[in-house]
C-alpha positions as CSV (number, residue, x, y, z in Angstrom):
1,X,-107.9,-109.0,39.9
2,X,-108.2,-109.5,43.7
3,X,-108.7,-106.6,46.0
4,X,-108.7,-106.4,49.8
5,X,-110.3,-103.7,51.9
6,X,-111.9,-103.2,55.3
7,X,-115.3,-102.1,53.9
8,X,-117.7,-103.7,51.4
9,X,-116.6,-103.4,47.8
10,X,-119.1,-102.6,45.0
11,X,-119.3,-106.3,44.1
12,X,-120.0,-107.3,47.7
13,X,-122.7,-104.7,48.0
14,X,-124.3,-105.8,44.7
15,X,-124.3,-109.4,45.7
16,X,-125.8,-108.6,49.2
17,X,-128.5,-106.4,47.6
18,X,-129.9,-109.4,45.6
19,X,-131.1,-112.8,46.8
20,X,-127.7,-114.6,46.5
21,X,-127.2,-117.5,48.8
22,X,-124.1,-117.2,51.0
23,X,-121.9,-119.6,53.0
24,X,-121.2,-118.5,56.5
25,X,-118.6,-119.9,58.9
26,X,-118.4,-120.2,62.7
27,X,-115.7,-121.8,64.8
28,X,-116.5,-125.0,66.7
29,X,-115.2,-125.5,70.3
30,X,-112.5,-127.8,69.0
31,X,-111.3,-125.1,66.5
32,X,-112.8,-126.7,63.3
33,X,-114.9,-124.6,61.0
34,X,-118.6,-125.1,60.7
35,X,-120.3,-123.9,57.5
36,X,-123.9,-123.1,56.7
37,X,-125.8,-122.0,53.6
38,X,-127.9,-118.9,54.5
39,X,-129.9,-116.0,53.2
40,X,-128.2,-112.6,53.7
41,X,-128.8,-108.9,53.3
42,X,-126.9,-105.8,54.4
43,X,-127.4,-102.7,56.6
44,X,-124.8,-100.2,55.3
45,X,-121.5,-102.2,55.3
46,X,-122.8,-104.8,57.9
47,X,-123.9,-108.2,56.7
48,X,-127.2,-109.4,58.3
49,X,-128.6,-112.9,58.5
50,X,-131.2,-114.6,60.7
51,X,-130.9,-117.8,62.7
52,X,-132.3,-119.5,65.9
53,X,-130.4,-118.8,69.1
54,X,-130.1,-122.5,69.7
55,X,-128.5,-123.4,66.4
56,X,-124.9,-124.5,66.4
57,X,-123.6,-121.5,64.6
58,X,-125.3,-119.1,67.0
59,X,-123.9,-121.0,70.0
60,X,-120.4,-120.9,68.3
61,X,-120.6,-117.1,67.8
62,X,-121.7,-116.6,71.4
63,X,-118.4,-118.2,72.4
64,X,-116.2,-116.9,69.5
65,X,-117.7,-114.1,67.4
66,X,-115.4,-114.5,64.4
67,X,-117.1,-115.3,61.1
68,X,-116.7,-115.3,57.3
69,X,-119.4,-114.9,54.7
70,X,-118.7,-116.0,51.1
71,X,-120.8,-114.9,48.2
72,X,-120.4,-116.1,44.5
73,X,-121.7,-114.0,41.6
74,X,-124.4,-116.2,40.0
75,X,-123.6,-114.8,36.6
76,X,-119.8,-115.3,36.8
77,X,-118.8,-117.9,39.4
78,X,-115.2,-116.8,39.1
79,X,-116.2,-113.6,40.9
80,X,-116.8,-113.6,44.6
81,X,-116.8,-111.6,47.8
82,X,-115.3,-112.9,51.1
83,X,-116.3,-110.9,54.1
84,X,-114.5,-111.6,57.4
85,X,-115.3,-109.9,60.7
86,X,-117.0,-110.2,64.1
87,X,-120.6,-110.9,64.7
88,X,-123.1,-109.7,67.3
89,X,-126.4,-111.4,68.0
90,X,-129.5,-109.4,68.7
91,X,-132.9,-110.9,69.7
92,X,-135.5,-110.7,67.0
93,X,-138.7,-111.8,68.8
94,X,-141.0,-110.8,65.9
95,X,-138.8,-112.4,63.2
96,X,-138.6,-109.1,61.3
97,X,-135.4,-110.0,59.4
98,X,-136.4,-113.6,58.5
99,X,-139.7,-112.2,57.1
100,X,-137.8,-109.7,55.0
101,X,-135.4,-112.3,53.8
102,X,-138.2,-114.8,52.9
103,X,-139.9,-112.1,50.9
104,X,-136.6,-111.4,49.0
105,X,-135.5,-115.0,48.5
106,X,-138.8,-116.9,48.2
107,X,-141.3,-114.1,47.3
108,X,-143.5,-115.7,50.0
109,X,-144.2,-115.3,53.7
110,X,-141.9,-117.1,56.1
111,X,-143.7,-120.1,57.8
112,X,-140.9,-121.5,59.9
113,X,-140.0,-121.0,63.6
114,X,-140.0,-117.4,64.8
115,X,-139.6,-118.0,68.6
116,X,-135.9,-117.7,69.6
117,X,-134.8,-115.9,66.4
118,X,-131.7,-113.7,66.4
119,X,-130.3,-111.2,63.9
120,X,-126.7,-111.9,63.2
121,X,-124.8,-108.7,62.3
122,X,-121.3,-109.2,60.8
123,X,-119.2,-106.1,60.9
124,X,-116.5,-106.4,58.2
125,X,-112.8,-106.3,59.1
126,X,-111.5,-107.7,55.9
127,X,-113.2,-107.9,52.5
128,X,-111.6,-109.8,49.6
129,X,-113.2,-109.6,46.1
130,X,-112.1,-111.1,42.9
């Protein structure tokens, strides 16, 4: 059964509360969709991810804040949550979010680039689950 709401469903919350990889979209200047595989978590009903401000998806969101996050249930790939909304970008000079995500996903400290990190906060406008 497919359901549509404007807040996170129980399935979406459950998937975001565990280390499940997500696909996130941004819109290119020519209108095509750009996809990336990312680590995610949540803050209430908002979806959070970390990226570098210079990455294509961050540049796309600065121009057009529309985004979609898609999560598949690793135990039942016929179940998924699609979360559409608008993103805001907030500087994360200490890399607090990427450190939290690395601990959850890799169970190890993050060793990549910290300088220029931003927190991407997607506020849901439409949530579809199946």
